[in-house]
A tleap script that builds the chain and sets N, CA, C and O, in Angstrom:
source leaprc.protein.ff14SB
mol = sequence {
  NMET ILE ILE LEU LEU THR GLU TYR PHE ASN
  LYS TYR PHE ASP PHE GLN THR ARG THR ASN
  ARG ARG ASP TYR TRP VAL THR PHE LEU LEU
  ILE PHE LEU LEU GLY ILE LEU PHE GLY ILE
  ILE ASN ALA PHE TYR SER PRO GLU THR GLY
  LEU ILE GLN ASN VAL TRP SER LEU VAL THR
  ILE ILE PRO SER LEU ALA LEU GLY SER ARG
  ARG LEU HIE ASP THR ASN ARG SER GLY PHE
  TRP GLN LEU LEU TRP LEU ILE PRO ILE PHE
  GLY TRP VAL VAL ILE ILE TYR PHE LEU SER
  ARG PRO SER VAL CASP
}
set mol.1.N position { 61.412 -29.344 10.991 }
set mol.1.CA position { 62.723 -29.830 11.377 }
set mol.1.C position { 62.735 -31.351 11.482 }
set mol.1.O position { 63.693 -32.009 11.078 }
set mol.2.N position { 61.654 -31.894 12.031 }
set mol.2.CA position { 61.555 -33.352 12.119 }
set mol.2.C position { 61.536 -33.953 10.717 }
set mol.2.O position { 62.123 -35.009 10.479 }
set mol.3.N position { 60.859 -33.275 9.793 }
set mol.3.CA position { 60.802 -33.757 8.414 }
set mol.3.C position { 62.206 -33.783 7.808 }
set mol.3.O position { 62.562 -34.733 7.111 }
set mol.4.N position { 62.996 -32.754 8.068 }
set mol.4.CA position { 64.361 -32.707 7.534 }
set mol.4.C position { 65.233 -33.812 8.121 }
set mol.4.O position { 66.027 -34.424 7.406 }
set mol.5.N position { 65.090 -34.068 9.416 }
set mol.5.CA position { 65.862 -35.154 10.035 }
set mol.5.C position { 65.429 -36.511 9.496 }
set mol.5.O position { 66.261 -37.390 9.269 }
set mol.6.N position { 64.120 -36.680 9.293 }
set mol.6.CA position { 63.614 -37.928 8.724 }
set mol.6.C position { 64.172 -38.123 7.318 }
set mol.6.O position { 64.618 -39.215 6.967 }
set mol.7.N position { 64.145 -37.068 6.524 }
set mol.7.CA position { 64.691 -37.139 5.170 }
set mol.7.C position { 66.192 -37.418 5.201 }
set mol.7.O position { 66.704 -38.171 4.372 }
set mol.8.N position { 66.893 -36.814 6.151 }
set mol.8.CA position { 68.335 -37.017 6.310 }
set mol.8.C position { 68.650 -38.501 6.491 }
set mol.8.O position { 69.557 -39.028 5.847 }
set mol.9.N position { 67.910 -39.167 7.358 }
set mol.9.CA position { 68.182 -40.580 7.607 }
set mol.9.C position { 67.556 -41.491 6.555 }
set mol.9.O position { 68.080 -42.577 6.309 }
set mol.10.N position { 66.452 -41.085 5.927 }
set mol.10.CA position { 65.850 -41.895 4.866 }
set mol.10.C position { 66.708 -41.915 3.606 }
set mol.10.O position { 66.687 -42.890 2.854 }
set mol.11.N position { 67.454 -40.853 3.377 }
set mol.11.CA position { 68.327 -40.784 2.202 }
set mol.11.C position { 69.763 -41.138 2.592 }
set mol.11.O position { 70.717 -40.508 2.135 }
set mol.12.N position { 69.898 -42.139 3.428 }
set mol.12.CA position { 71.181 -42.548 3.997 }
set mol.12.C position { 72.257 -42.736 2.928 }
set mol.12.O position { 73.386 -42.271 3.086 }
set mol.13.N position { 71.901 -43.421 1.842 }
set mol.13.CA position { 72.873 -43.718 0.791 }
set mol.13.C position { 72.567 -42.989 -0.513 }
set mol.13.O position { 73.047 -43.401 -1.569 }
set mol.14.N position { 71.785 -41.923 -0.463 }
set mol.14.CA position { 71.428 -41.184 -1.674 }
set mol.14.C position { 72.479 -40.115 -1.959 }
set mol.14.O position { 72.458 -39.024 -1.389 }
set mol.15.N position { 73.395 -40.462 -2.855 }
set mol.15.CA position { 74.456 -39.533 -3.236 }
set mol.15.C position { 74.176 -38.905 -4.602 }
set mol.15.O position { 75.034 -38.206 -5.142 }
set mol.16.N position { 72.995 -39.141 -5.168 }
set mol.16.CA position { 72.722 -38.747 -6.548 }
set mol.16.C position { 71.834 -37.526 -6.710 }
set mol.16.O position { 72.075 -36.716 -7.606 }
set mol.17.N position { 70.820 -37.366 -5.879 }
set mol.17.CA position { 69.832 -36.310 -6.086 }
set mol.17.C position { 70.358 -34.968 -5.585 }
set mol.17.O position { 71.564 -34.793 -5.412 }
set mol.18.N position { 69.457 -34.029 -5.357 }
set mol.18.CA position { 69.850 -32.674 -4.963 }
set mol.18.C position { 69.188 -32.273 -3.654 }
set mol.18.O position { 68.112 -32.764 -3.313 }
set mol.19.N position { 69.843 -31.375 -2.923 }
set mol.19.CA position { 69.299 -30.779 -1.696 }
set mol.19.C position { 69.499 -29.273 -1.797 }
set mol.19.O position { 70.600 -28.803 -2.084 }
set mol.20.N position { 68.426 -28.520 -1.559 }
set mol.20.CA position { 68.560 -27.062 -1.679 }
set mol.20.C position { 69.347 -26.487 -0.504 }
set mol.20.O position { 69.610 -27.167 0.487 }
set mol.21.N position { 69.709 -25.228 -0.644 }
set mol.21.CA position { 70.583 -24.567 0.325 }
set mol.21.C position { 69.957 -24.509 1.712 }
set mol.21.O position { 70.618 -24.824 2.702 }
set mol.22.N position { 68.690 -24.109 1.793 }
set mol.22.CA position { 68.035 -23.992 3.099 }
set mol.22.C position { 67.968 -25.338 3.810 }
set mol.22.O position { 68.312 -25.439 4.988 }
set mol.23.N position { 67.526 -26.370 3.100 }
set mol.23.CA position { 67.423 -27.694 3.717 }
set mol.23.C position { 68.786 -28.199 4.181 }
set mol.23.O position { 68.896 -28.814 5.242 }
set mol.24.N position { 69.825 -27.938 3.382 }
set mol.24.CA position { 71.166 -28.375 3.768 }
set mol.24.C position { 71.596 -27.729 5.078 }
set mol.24.O position { 71.995 -28.420 6.016 }
set mol.25.N position { 71.514 -26.398 5.142 }
set mol.25.CA position { 72.037 -25.693 6.309 }
set mol.25.C position { 71.201 -25.936 7.561 }
set mol.25.O position { 71.753 -26.012 8.659 }
set mol.26.N position { 69.884 -26.060 7.419 }
set mol.26.CA position { 69.050 -26.361 8.593 }
set mol.26.C position { 69.374 -27.764 9.103 }
set mol.26.O position { 69.521 -27.969 10.307 }
set mol.27.N position { 69.484 -28.727 8.189 }
set mol.27.CA position { 69.826 -30.094 8.592 }
set mol.27.C position { 71.221 -30.142 9.203 }
set mol.27.O position { 71.424 -30.794 10.227 }
set mol.28.N position { 72.178 -29.463 8.591 }
set mol.28.CA position { 73.541 -29.404 9.119 }
set mol.28.C position { 73.536 -28.857 10.546 }
set mol.28.O position { 74.186 -29.413 11.430 }
set mol.29.N position { 72.805 -27.772 10.765 }
set mol.29.CA position { 72.728 -27.159 12.089 }
set mol.29.C position { 72.095 -28.112 13.101 }
set mol.29.O position { 72.577 -28.225 14.228 }
set mol.30.N position { 71.021 -28.797 12.712 }
set mol.30.CA position { 70.369 -29.748 13.619 }
set mol.30.C position { 71.310 -30.883 14.006 }
set mol.30.O position { 71.412 -31.235 15.181 }
set mol.31.N position { 71.991 -31.450 13.029 }
set mol.31.CA position { 72.925 -32.551 13.294 }
set mol.31.C position { 74.063 -32.067 14.181 }
set mol.31.O position { 74.481 -32.777 15.096 }
set mol.32.N position { 74.567 -30.869 13.920 }
set mol.32.CA position { 75.639 -30.279 14.719 }
set mol.32.C position { 75.187 -30.070 16.167 }
set mol.32.O position { 75.903 -30.431 17.101 }
set mol.33.N position { 73.997 -29.488 16.351 }
set mol.33.CA position { 73.490 -29.232 17.704 }
set mol.33.C position { 73.189 -30.528 18.452 }
set mol.33.O position { 73.434 -30.623 19.655 }
set mol.34.N position { 72.659 -31.526 17.743 }
set mol.34.CA position { 72.443 -32.826 18.386 }
set mol.34.C position { 73.776 -33.451 18.791 }
set mol.34.O position { 73.869 -34.084 19.842 }
set mol.35.N position { 74.799 -33.278 17.969 }
set mol.35.CA position { 76.135 -33.769 18.313 }
set mol.35.C position { 76.670 -33.110 19.573 }
set mol.35.O position { 77.272 -33.775 20.416 }
set mol.36.N position { 76.455 -31.809 19.706 }
set mol.36.CA position { 76.868 -31.103 20.926 }
set mol.36.C position { 76.089 -31.628 22.125 }
set mol.36.O position { 76.666 -31.873 23.185 }
set mol.37.N position { 74.778 -31.802 21.960 }
set mol.37.CA position { 73.946 -32.332 23.045 }
set mol.37.C position { 74.435 -33.710 23.481 }
set mol.37.O position { 74.568 -33.974 24.676 }
set mol.38.N position { 74.702 -34.589 22.515 }
set mol.38.CA position { 75.194 -35.922 22.863 }
set mol.38.C position { 76.580 -35.851 23.499 }
set mol.38.O position { 76.908 -36.671 24.357 }
set mol.39.N position { 77.387 -34.890 23.091 }
set mol.39.CA position { 78.694 -34.697 23.720 }
set mol.39.C position { 78.570 -34.288 25.179 }
set mol.39.O position { 79.331 -34.755 26.027 }
set mol.40.N position { 77.607 -33.412 25.474 }
set mol.40.CA position { 77.371 -32.995 26.863 }
set mol.40.C position { 76.858 -34.166 27.686 }
set mol.40.O position { 77.315 -34.394 28.806 }
set mol.41.N position { 75.907 -34.908 27.127 }
set mol.41.CA position { 75.387 -36.094 27.824 }
set mol.41.C position { 76.518 -37.084 28.059 }
set mol.41.O position { 76.640 -37.660 29.141 }
set mol.42.N position { 77.337 -37.275 27.044 }
set mol.42.CA position { 78.474 -38.187 27.142 }
set mol.42.C position { 79.429 -37.772 28.255 }
set mol.42.O position { 79.955 -38.627 28.967 }
set mol.43.N position { 79.657 -36.475 28.413 }
set mol.43.CA position { 80.571 -35.971 29.441 }
set mol.43.C position { 80.095 -36.323 30.845 }
set mol.43.O position { 80.909 -36.494 31.752 }
set mol.44.N position { 78.793 -36.431 31.026 }
set mol.44.CA position { 78.247 -36.756 32.344 }
set mol.44.C position { 78.134 -38.260 32.590 }
set mol.44.O position { 78.297 -38.710 33.724 }
set mol.45.N position { 77.858 -39.042 31.545 }
set mol.45.CA position { 77.555 -40.452 31.760 }
set mol.45.C position { 78.665 -41.419 31.376 }
set mol.45.O position { 78.770 -42.489 31.976 }
set mol.46.N position { 79.481 -41.086 30.412 }
set mol.46.CA position { 80.582 -41.993 30.057 }
set mol.46.C position { 81.772 -41.208 29.507 }
set mol.46.O position { 82.164 -41.394 28.355 }
set mol.47.N position { 82.348 -40.326 30.338 }
set mol.47.CA position { 83.443 -39.480 29.836 }
set mol.47.C position { 84.699 -40.259 29.460 }
set mol.47.O position { 85.475 -39.808 28.618 }
set mol.48.N position { 84.907 -41.414 30.067 }
set mol.48.CA position { 86.123 -42.179 29.785 }
set mol.48.C position { 86.096 -42.792 28.389 }
set mol.48.O position { 87.118 -42.827 27.704 }
set mol.49.N position { 84.944 -43.269 27.971 }
set mol.49.CA position { 84.870 -43.994 26.705 }
set mol.49.C position { 84.449 -43.130 25.530 }
set mol.49.O position { 84.851 -43.396 24.398 }
set mol.50.N position { 83.656 -42.109 25.772 }
set mol.50.CA position { 83.136 -41.309 24.667 }
set mol.50.C position { 82.158 -42.086 23.813 }
set mol.50.O position { 81.963 -41.772 22.639 }
set mol.51.N position { 81.541 -43.106 24.401 }
set mol.51.CA position { 80.692 -44.026 23.652 }
set mol.51.C position { 79.554 -43.326 22.922 }
set mol.51.O position { 79.345 -43.568 21.733 }
set mol.52.N position { 78.822 -42.472 23.606 }
set mol.52.CA position { 77.661 -41.826 22.997 }
set mol.52.C position { 78.091 -40.973 21.806 }
set mol.52.O position { 77.470 -41.030 20.745 }
set mol.53.N position { 79.134 -40.197 21.974 }
set mol.53.CA position { 79.627 -39.336 20.897 }
set mol.53.C position { 80.148 -40.170 19.727 }
set mol.53.O position { 79.918 -39.822 18.568 }
set mol.54.N position { 80.841 -41.259 20.020 }
set mol.54.CA position { 81.366 -42.119 18.957 }
set mol.54.C position { 80.252 -42.786 18.167 }
set mol.54.O position { 80.326 -42.875 16.942 }
set mol.55.N position { 79.227 -43.254 18.854 }
set mol.55.CA position { 78.087 -43.871 18.167 }
set mol.55.C position { 77.398 -42.836 17.285 }
set mol.55.O position { 77.067 -43.126 16.135 }
set mol.56.N position { 77.177 -41.629 17.812 }
set mol.56.CA position { 76.547 -40.564 17.020 }
set mol.56.C position { 77.373 -40.267 15.762 }
set mol.56.O position { 76.814 -40.092 14.679 }
set mol.57.N position { 78.676 -40.213 15.903 }
set mol.57.CA position { 79.539 -39.946 14.749 }
set mol.57.C position { 79.431 -41.054 13.711 }
set mol.57.O position { 79.361 -40.777 12.514 }
set mol.58.N position { 79.416 -42.294 14.156 }
set mol.58.CA position { 79.289 -43.418 13.227 }
set mol.58.C position { 77.938 -43.428 12.522 }
set mol.58.O position { 77.852 -43.751 11.338 }
set mol.59.N position { 76.886 -43.073 13.252 }
set mol.59.CA position { 75.533 -43.070 12.685 }
set mol.59.C position { 75.377 -41.951 11.651 }
set mol.59.O position { 74.628 -42.109 10.687 }
set mol.60.N position { 76.061 -40.839 11.834 }
set mol.60.CA position { 75.840 -39.678 10.965 }
set mol.60.C position { 76.882 -39.471 9.868 }
set mol.60.O position { 76.690 -38.606 9.014 }
set mol.61.N position { 77.965 -40.223 9.859 }
set mol.61.CA position { 79.024 -39.957 8.886 }
set mol.61.C position { 78.555 -40.170 7.442 }
set mol.61.O position { 78.783 -39.308 6.593 }
set mol.62.N position { 77.911 -41.288 7.152 }
set mol.62.CA position { 77.491 -41.563 5.776 }
set mol.62.C position { 76.359 -40.640 5.334 }
set mol.62.O position { 76.439 -40.077 4.242 }
set mol.63.N position { 75.301 -40.459 6.141 }
set mol.63.CA position { 74.265 -39.529 5.672 }
set mol.63.C position { 74.764 -38.089 5.554 }
set mol.63.O position { 74.242 -37.327 4.741 }
set mol.64.N position { 75.756 -37.706 6.342 }
set mol.64.CA position { 76.315 -36.356 6.215 }
set mol.64.C position { 77.090 -36.210 4.906 }
set mol.64.O position { 77.011 -35.173 4.247 }
set mol.65.N position { 77.830 -37.240 4.534 }
set mol.65.CA position { 78.518 -37.216 3.244 }
set mol.65.C position { 77.511 -37.194 2.097 }
set mol.65.O position { 77.704 -36.490 1.106 }
set mol.66.N position { 76.435 -37.970 2.238 }
set mol.66.CA position { 75.388 -37.981 1.211 }
set mol.66.C position { 74.722 -36.615 1.107 }
set mol.66.O position { 74.476 -36.125 0.005 }
set mol.67.N position { 74.430 -36.002 2.245 }
set mol.67.CA position { 73.813 -34.672 2.257 }
set mol.67.C position { 74.723 -33.652 1.573 }
set mol.67.O position { 74.255 -32.841 0.774 }
set mol.68.N position { 76.000 -33.688 1.879 }
set mol.68.CA position { 76.954 -32.785 1.242 }
set mol.68.C position { 77.043 -33.010 -0.262 }
set mol.68.O position { 77.122 -32.054 -1.033 }
set mol.69.N position { 77.030 -34.272 -0.677 }
set mol.69.CA position { 77.065 -34.579 -2.112 }
set mol.69.C position { 75.827 -34.048 -2.814 }
set mol.69.O position { 75.916 -33.463 -3.893 }
set mol.70.N position { 74.672 -34.255 -2.194 }
set mol.70.CA position { 73.428 -33.755 -2.795 }
set mol.70.C position { 73.443 -32.232 -2.903 }
set mol.70.O position { 72.974 -31.674 -3.894 }
set mol.71.N position { 73.982 -31.559 -1.883 }
set mol.71.CA position { 74.052 -30.092 -1.918 }
set mol.71.C position { 75.006 -29.630 -3.017 }
set mol.71.O position { 74.701 -28.686 -3.747 }
set mol.72.N position { 76.150 -30.287 -3.137 }
set mol.72.CA position { 77.094 -29.924 -4.191 }
set mol.72.C position { 76.507 -30.192 -5.575 }
set mol.72.O position { 76.737 -29.417 -6.503 }
set mol.73.N position { 75.749 -31.284 -5.723 }
set mol.73.CA position { 75.088 -31.554 -7.002 }
set mol.73.C position { 74.115 -30.436 -7.346 }
set mol.73.O position { 73.935 -30.104 -8.518 }
set mol.74.N position { 73.489 -29.855 -6.329 }
set mol.74.CA position { 72.541 -28.765 -6.545 }
set mol.74.C position { 73.241 -27.505 -7.055 }
set mol.74.O position { 72.595 -26.617 -7.612 }
set mol.75.N position { 74.552 -27.426 -6.866 }
set mol.75.CA position { 75.333 -26.291 -7.386 }
set mol.75.C position { 76.152 -26.717 -8.613 }
set mol.75.O position { 77.084 -26.022 -9.018 }
set mol.76.N position { 75.791 -27.863 -9.197 }
set mol.76.CA position { 76.469 -28.432 -10.376 }
set mol.76.C position { 77.941 -28.745 -10.126 }
set mol.76.O position { 78.791 -28.515 -10.987 }
set mol.77.N position { 78.229 -29.269 -8.943 }
set mol.77.CA position { 79.584 -29.712 -8.619 }
set mol.77.C position { 79.538 -31.184 -8.216 }
set mol.77.O position { 78.505 -31.690 -7.779 }
set mol.78.N position { 80.651 -31.846 -8.368 }
set mol.78.CA position { 80.765 -33.243 -7.970 }
set mol.78.C position { 80.836 -33.359 -6.447 }
set mol.78.O position { 81.346 -32.470 -5.765 }
set mol.79.N position { 80.317 -34.464 -5.934 }
set mol.79.CA position { 80.399 -34.724 -4.502 }
set mol.79.C position { 81.831 -34.904 -4.018 }
set mol.79.O position { 82.105 -34.794 -2.823 }
set mol.80.N position { 82.740 -35.179 -4.942 }
set mol.80.CA position { 84.144 -35.354 -4.565 }
set mol.80.C position { 84.781 -34.064 -4.054 }
set mol.80.O position { 85.847 -34.100 -3.438 }
set mol.81.N position { 84.134 -32.925 -4.306 }
set mol.81.CA position { 84.643 -31.667 -3.767 }
set mol.81.C position { 84.671 -31.694 -2.245 }
set mol.81.O position { 85.351 -30.874 -1.628 }
set mol.82.N position { 83.945 -32.621 -1.632 }
set mol.82.CA position { 83.957 -32.729 -0.170 }
set mol.82.C position { 85.338 -33.087 0.371 }
set mol.82.O position { 85.615 -32.896 1.555 }
set mol.83.N position { 86.184 -33.596 -0.482 }
set mol.83.CA position { 87.551 -33.895 -0.051 }
set mol.83.C position { 88.283 -32.637 0.405 }
set mol.83.O position { 89.302 -32.724 1.090 }
set mol.84.N position { 87.767 -31.471 0.028 }
set mol.84.CA position { 88.375 -30.215 0.491 }
set mol.84.C position { 88.320 -30.082 2.006 }
set mol.84.O position { 89.116 -29.346 2.588 }
set mol.85.N position { 87.387 -30.787 2.658 }
set mol.85.CA position { 87.330 -30.752 4.129 }
set mol.85.C position { 88.647 -31.232 4.730 }
set mol.85.O position { 88.964 -30.895 5.871 }
set mol.86.N position { 89.418 -32.015 3.975 }
set mol.86.CA position { 90.679 -32.561 4.482 }
set mol.86.C position { 91.828 -31.552 4.436 }
set mol.86.O position { 92.896 -31.802 4.996 }
set mol.87.N position { 91.612 -30.417 3.772 }
set mol.87.CA position { 92.645 -29.379 3.685 }
set mol.87.C position { 92.294 -28.277 4.684 }
set mol.87.O position { 91.327 -27.542 4.483 }
set mol.88.N position { 93.068 -28.161 5.749 }
set mol.88.CA position { 92.736 -27.160 6.776 }
set mol.88.C position { 92.668 -25.736 6.216 }
set mol.88.O position { 93.435 -25.361 5.330 }
set mol.89.N position { 91.777 -24.999 6.730 }
set mol.89.CA position { 91.506 -23.581 6.506 }
set mol.89.C position { 91.169 -23.270 5.041 }
set mol.89.O position { 90.016 -22.948 4.752 }
set mol.90.N position { 92.115 -23.351 4.117 }
set mol.90.CA position { 91.819 -23.018 2.723 }
set mol.90.C position { 90.710 -23.910 2.169 }
set mol.90.O position { 89.746 -23.416 1.584 }
set mol.91.N position { 90.846 -25.219 2.352 }
set mol.91.CA position { 89.834 -26.153 1.865 }
set mol.91.C position { 88.485 -25.911 2.510 }
set mol.91.O position { 87.450 -25.998 1.849 }
set mol.92.N position { 88.494 -25.608 3.794 }
set mol.92.CA position { 87.240 -25.356 4.515 }
set mol.92.C position { 86.534 -24.131 3.958 }
set mol.92.O position { 85.319 -24.139 3.759 }
set mol.93.N position { 87.302 -23.083 3.711 }
set mol.93.CA position { 86.709 -21.848 3.178 }
set mol.93.C position { 86.096 -22.110 1.802 }
set mol.93.O position { 84.987 -21.659 1.516 }
set mol.94.N position { 86.814 -22.833 0.959 }
set mol.94.CA position { 86.335 -23.110 -0.395 }
set mol.94.C position { 85.079 -23.969 -0.357 }
set mol.94.O position { 84.107 -23.659 -1.045 }
set mol.95.N position { 85.074 -25.042 0.431 }
set mol.95.CA position { 83.905 -25.927 0.453 }
set mol.95.C position { 82.696 -25.220 1.061 }
set mol.95.O position { 81.575 -25.420 0.595 }
set mol.96.N position { 82.898 -24.405 2.085 }
set mol.96.CA position { 81.777 -23.644 2.655 }
set mol.96.C position { 81.235 -22.658 1.617 }
set mol.96.O position { 80.025 -22.445 1.532 }
set mol.97.N position { 82.118 -22.066 0.842 }
set mol.97.CA position { 81.677 -21.183 -0.250 }
set mol.97.C position { 80.825 -21.968 -1.248 }
set mol.97.O position { 79.747 -21.512 -1.632 }
set mol.98.N position { 81.295 -23.141 -1.671 }
set mol.98.CA position { 80.540 -23.967 -2.617 }
set mol.98.C position { 79.177 -24.358 -2.049 }
set mol.98.O position { 78.165 -24.289 -2.746 }
set mol.99.N position { 79.157 -24.768 -0.782 }
set mol.99.CA position { 77.906 -25.206 -0.161 }
set mol.99.C position { 76.927 -24.051 0.036 }
set mol.99.O position { 75.723 -24.272 0.160 }
set mol.100.N position { 77.434 -22.836 0.065 }
set mol.100.CA position { 76.593 -21.658 0.281 }
set mol.100.C position { 76.062 -21.050 -1.012 }
set mol.100.O position { 75.231 -20.143 -0.973 }
set mol.101.N position { 76.525 -21.533 -2.139 }
set mol.101.CA position { 76.097 -20.987 -3.424 }
set mol.101.C position { 74.632 -21.318 -3.691 }
set mol.101.O position { 74.123 -22.328 -3.205 }
set mol.102.N position { 73.949 -20.465 -4.467 }
set mol.102.CA position { 72.553 -20.757 -4.810 }
set mol.102.C position { 72.439 -21.975 -5.722 }
set mol.102.O position { 73.401 -22.377 -6.376 }
set mol.103.N position { 71.262 -22.538 -5.748 }
set mol.103.CA position { 70.991 -23.695 -6.600 }
set mol.103.C position { 71.106 -23.313 -8.069 }
set mol.103.O position { 70.818 -22.182 -8.458 }
set mol.104.N position { 71.534 -24.283 -8.877 }
set mol.104.CA position { 71.629 -24.100 -10.323 }
set mol.104.C position { 70.659 -25.085 -10.955 }
set mol.104.O position { 70.640 -26.265 -10.602 }
set mol.105.N position { 69.855 -24.596 -11.890 }
set mol.105.CA position { 68.870 -25.491 -12.546 }
set mol.105.C position { 69.469 -26.286 -13.655 }
set mol.105.O position { 68.773 -27.074 -14.295 }
savepdb mol mol.pdb
quit
């Protein structure tokens, strides 16, 4: 898991290569759970500002987009398909389906 997080941050601007399904979902889950943890910490120490949660979001936005692009490339799709996240419900279902597809050689 530490290796996946290290790779996540080392490939901060890598929108070109590929990420397999397992690595994507494990990394996604780790980032999500860390976000929840920071949200809980934030609620106790700076609930008015949301500083900790905001910093975490800023730190992870670009590598998360890169991770999603790499995963979509692994299914032979463009990283621009991530724009589906902006369409409530239908877009979410479609992008989760794409991200869950097996790798294509």
